[in-house]
C-alpha positions in Angstrom: 33.9 15.6 50.4 38.0 14.2 49.9 38.5 15.4 46.4 37.8 19.1 48.1 40.7 18.7 50.8 43.4 17.1 48.0 42.9 21.1 46.2 43.5 22.5 49.9 46.0 25.0 49.6 46.1 26.5 53.2 49.4 28.5 52.7 47.5 30.7 50.4 44.6 30.5 52.3 46.6 32.1 55.6 48.4 34.6 53.2 45.3 35.9 51.4 43.6 36.3 54.8 46.0 38.2 56.5 46.8 40.4 54.1 43.0 41.2 53.7 43.6 42.4 57.4 46.0 43.7 56.7 44.8 46.4 54.0 41.4 46.6 56.5 43.3 47.4 59.3 45.8 49.7 57.3 42.4 51.5 55.9 41.1 51.6 59.2 44.0 53.1 60.8 45.6 55.6 58.7 42.0 56.4 56.9 39.7 56.2 59.5 37.6 54.1 56.8 35.8 50.4 57.0 37.4 48.6 53.8 33.9 47.2 53.1 33.3 46.7 49.7 29.3 47.8 49.0 30.0 50.8 51.1 33.7 51.5 48.5 31.5 50.5 45.2 29.1 53.0 46.1 31.2 55.6 46.9 33.1 54.6 43.8 29.7 55.1 41.6 28.7 58.3 43.5 25.6 56.7 45.1 26.2 58.4 48.7 24.4 61.2 49.7 26.1 64.2 48.7 27.7 61.8 45.8 31.3 62.7 45.7 34.3 61.9 44.3 36.2 59.1 45.9 39.9 58.6 44.2 40.1 56.2 47.0 37.2 54.1 46.6 37.9 53.8 42.6 41.3 53.0 43.4 40.3 50.1 45.9 37.7 49.1 43.6 39.8 48.5 41.2 42.4 46.8 42.1 40.4 44.0 43.3 39.6 42.2 39.9 43.7 44.0 38.9 45.4 42.0 41.7 43.1 39.1 40.9 44.4 39.4 37.3 48.2 39.8 37.9 48.2 36.8 40.3 46.6 34.4 37.9 49.5 35.6 35.0 52.0 35.0 37.8 51.0 32.0 40.2 48.7 30.2 37.7 45.0 30.3 37.1 42.6 30.3 39.7 39.9 27.1 39.1 36.1 29.0 38.9 33.2 26.5 39.2 30.0 28.5 38.3 26.6 26.9 38.2 25.8 26.2 34.3 22.5 28.2 34.5 23.0 32.1 34.0 19.7 32.5 36.0 20.8 31.5 38.7 23.7 33.2 39.0 21.5 36.7 38.1 19.6 35.8 41.0 22.2 35.1 43.1 24.0 38.2 42.4 20.6 40.8 43.0 20.1 38.2 46.4 23.4 39.4 47.6 22.9 42.9 46.6 19.9 42.9 48.5 21.3 41.4 51.9 24.1 44.0 51.6 21.7 46.6 51.5 19.8 45.5 53.6 22.3 44.5 55.8 24.2 47.8 55.7 27.1 46.2 54.4 28.8 43.0 52.6 30.2 40.5 54.0 34.0 42.0 54.1 32.3 44.7 55.5 30.5 43.1 58.4 32.8 40.1 58.5 36.3 41.2 58.1 35.8 44.6 59.2 33.1 44.4 61.9 33.7 41.2 63.6 37.2 42.1 64.2 35.9 45.3 65.9 32.9 43.2 68.0 30.6 44.7 66.3 27.7 43.6 67.8 25.5 44.4 64.8 28.5 43.0 62.5 28.3 39.6 64.6 24.7 39.1 64.4 25.2 39.7 60.2 28.2 37.4 59.9 26.0 34.9 62.0 22.9 34.9 59.5 25.3 35.1 56.3 27.0 31.8 57.6 24.0 30.4 58.1 22.4 31.6 54.6 25.6 30.2 52.8 25.2 26.3 54.7 21.4 26.0 53.9 22.1 27.4 50.3 25.1 25.2 49.5 22.7 22.4 51.0 20.1 23.5 49.5 21.6 23.3 45.9 23.5 19.6 46.9 20.1 18.2 47.4 18.6 19.2 44.1 21.2 18.6 42.1 22.2 22.4 41.0 26.2 22.1 42.5 28.3 19.0 42.9 
């Protein structure tokens, strides 16, 4: 556990969180839209009814990995640790997608945008996200899936 604290970067986390909050606030105030990734992805892929071309959604979705790539080039590579089992990764991705659909939004939509607006549905959904994450990590540690 101490090793995790040695690698913590609270200033970077604070700055990143402030940037996410600012982006969500600007999107809501200037465009009247929620910056939830699952909704933006659905609009970018024209999965909404009626399907419409949404340049903002497309730019937002492509900007996420592009921004990470630019930071990776400028600062230093980010260490990412995944389970070494591809089946677990695929299953986790499917569960996240199912949960986002079931919960009418993802962690960014509910956790960042909804909680800041004190949306009861988002407060409940975020509590479920957190509880699920805690249980999943405990399960993975108990059965040696993650270290």
